[in-house]
C-alpha positions as CSV (number, residue, x, y, z in Angstrom):
1,X,18.5,36.7,-20.9
2,X,17.9,36.1,-24.6
3,X,20.3,37.3,-27.3
4,X,18.9,38.2,-30.7
5,X,21.3,37.7,-33.6
6,X,20.6,39.6,-36.8
7,X,22.5,39.5,-40.1
8,X,23.4,43.0,-41.3
9,X,24.1,42.7,-45.0
10,X,27.4,44.3,-46.0
11,X,28.1,45.2,-42.4
12,X,28.3,42.1,-40.2
13,X,26.3,40.6,-37.4
14,X,24.2,42.4,-34.8
15,X,23.5,41.1,-31.3
16,X,20.9,42.7,-29.0
17,X,19.3,42.0,-25.7
18,X,17.1,43.6,-23.2
19,X,18.2,43.5,-19.5
20,X,15.9,42.5,-16.7
21,X,15.7,46.2,-15.9
22,X,14.4,46.9,-19.4
23,X,17.5,48.5,-20.9
24,X,18.2,47.5,-24.6
25,X,21.8,46.9,-25.5
26,X,23.5,45.7,-28.6
27,X,26.8,44.9,-30.2
28,X,27.5,45.2,-34.0
29,X,30.3,42.9,-35.1
30,X,31.6,44.4,-38.4
31,X,33.3,42.2,-41.0
32,X,36.3,44.5,-40.6
33,X,36.8,43.4,-37.0
34,X,35.4,46.6,-35.5
35,X,32.8,46.3,-32.8
36,X,30.2,48.8,-31.8
37,X,28.5,48.8,-28.4
38,X,25.0,50.3,-28.8
39,X,22.5,51.6,-26.2
40,X,19.0,51.9,-27.4
41,X,16.3,54.5,-26.6
42,X,14.0,53.0,-23.9
43,X,11.0,54.6,-25.7
44,X,12.0,53.4,-29.2
45,X,14.1,50.2,-29.0
46,X,15.1,50.5,-32.7
47,X,16.8,53.9,-32.2
48,X,20.3,54.0,-30.9
49,X,21.0,56.8,-28.4
50,X,24.7,56.0,-27.9
51,X,27.3,54.1,-29.8
52,X,30.9,53.3,-28.7
53,X,33.2,52.2,-31.5
54,X,35.8,49.6,-30.4
55,X,38.9,48.4,-32.2
56,X,39.4,44.6,-32.1
57,X,41.8,44.6,-29.2
58,X,39.5,47.0,-27.3
59,X,36.6,44.7,-27.9
60,X,38.5,41.7,-26.6
61,X,39.4,43.5,-23.5
62,X,35.7,44.5,-22.9
63,X,34.6,41.0,-23.6
64,X,37.1,39.6,-21.1
65,X,35.9,42.1,-18.6
66,X,32.3,41.1,-19.1
67,X,33.2,37.4,-19.1
68,X,32.0,36.9,-22.7
69,X,32.0,33.2,-23.7
70,X,35.0,33.7,-26.0
71,X,37.9,34.8,-23.8
72,X,41.4,35.2,-25.0
73,X,44.2,35.2,-22.3
74,X,47.6,36.1,-23.4
75,X,50.4,33.8,-22.0
76,X,52.8,36.7,-21.2
77,X,56.0,34.7,-20.8
78,X,55.7,33.0,-24.2
79,X,54.7,36.2,-25.9
80,X,57.9,37.8,-24.9
81,X,59.9,34.9,-26.3
82,X,58.7,35.1,-29.9
83,X,58.3,38.6,-31.3
84,X,55.0,39.1,-33.2
85,X,53.6,35.7,-32.2
86,X,51.3,35.3,-29.2
87,X,50.6,32.2,-27.1
88,X,46.9,32.6,-26.1
89,X,44.1,30.7,-24.4
90,X,40.7,30.9,-26.1
91,X,37.6,29.6,-24.4
92,X,35.2,27.8,-26.7
93,X,31.7,29.1,-26.1
94,X,29.1,26.4,-25.4
95,X,27.1,27.9,-28.2
96,X,29.9,27.8,-30.7
97,X,29.2,26.0,-34.0
98,X,32.3,23.9,-33.3
99,X,31.1,22.6,-29.9
100,X,30.7,18.8,-30.1
101,X,32.5,18.7,-33.4
102,X,36.0,17.5,-34.3
103,X,38.8,20.1,-34.1
104,X,39.6,19.5,-37.8
105,X,36.2,20.9,-38.7
106,X,37.4,24.4,-37.6
107,X,40.2,24.4,-40.2
108,X,41.6,27.0,-37.8
109,X,45.1,27.1,-39.2
110,X,43.9,27.5,-42.8
111,X,41.2,30.1,-42.0
112,X,43.0,32.1,-39.3
113,X,46.7,31.3,-39.3
114,X,46.4,30.2,-35.6
115,X,47.9,26.9,-34.6
116,X,46.0,25.1,-31.8
117,X,48.6,23.2,-29.8
118,X,46.6,22.0,-26.8
119,X,43.1,21.8,-25.3
120,X,42.4,22.2,-21.6
121,X,39.2,20.5,-20.4
122,X,38.6,20.9,-16.7
123,X,41.8,19.6,-15.0
124,X,43.0,17.7,-18.1
125,X,45.4,19.0,-20.7
126,X,45.3,17.4,-24.2
127,X,48.6,18.3,-25.9
128,X,48.7,18.3,-29.7
129,X,45.1,17.3,-30.2
130,X,44.4,15.3,-33.4
131,X,42.0,16.6,-36.0
132,X,39.4,14.1,-34.9
133,X,39.5,15.3,-31.2
134,X,36.0,16.4,-30.4
135,X,35.7,19.9,-28.9
136,X,33.3,20.6,-26.1
137,X,31.7,23.9,-25.0
138,X,33.9,25.6,-22.4
139,X,37.1,23.8,-23.5
140,X,40.1,26.2,-23.5
141,X,42.2,26.1,-26.6
142,X,45.9,27.0,-26.4
143,X,47.0,28.5,-29.7
144,X,49.9,30.4,-31.3
145,X,49.2,33.2,-33.7
146,X,49.9,36.8,-34.6
147,X,47.5,39.5,-33.4
148,X,45.2,39.1,-36.4
149,X,45.2,35.4,-36.1
150,X,44.2,35.6,-32.5
151,X,41.3,37.9,-33.3
152,X,40.3,35.7,-36.3
153,X,40.4,32.5,-34.2
154,X,38.2,34.1,-31.5
155,X,35.7,35.2,-34.2
156,X,35.8,31.7,-35.9
157,X,35.0,29.9,-32.6
158,X,32.2,32.4,-31.8
159,X,30.6,31.6,-35.2
160,X,31.4,34.8,-37.1
161,X,30.5,34.1,-40.7
162,X,33.3,36.2,-42.0
163,X,35.8,33.6,-40.9
164,X,34.0,30.6,-42.4
165,X,35.5,30.8,-45.9
């Protein structure tokens, strides 16, 4: 399945694909964090026939349910220990602009407020990875952040241009 990525000036990024059965689906990732799921008319693939607006936390739940490349798992026991800060696992998509690049290139803490404290690669856990540690697609990053930081980190790793400042 091929995903088409389209810049939507002043709005965000649009993703669209056509399923094997011929159904055209899309996602609009707004710079505000909002996500829209879009179903297109089979007769006119440029015309939306249904749109579902999702808040950032709802979009993350749907992405997890669909096994989207960026998956955020909340580490429940740690979340309860520190009010307002979550310990999460975020899977680095193979197509991430940070795959095969040093962790320091993400500038995650500066850009998102999230602190990456470990990386899980297969069965190996790399605690306190240095900035020169090279990330690989499908690595799982363990991070601490507030709710906004978690969302921003997931967006950054997925390549959302709004987080590349």
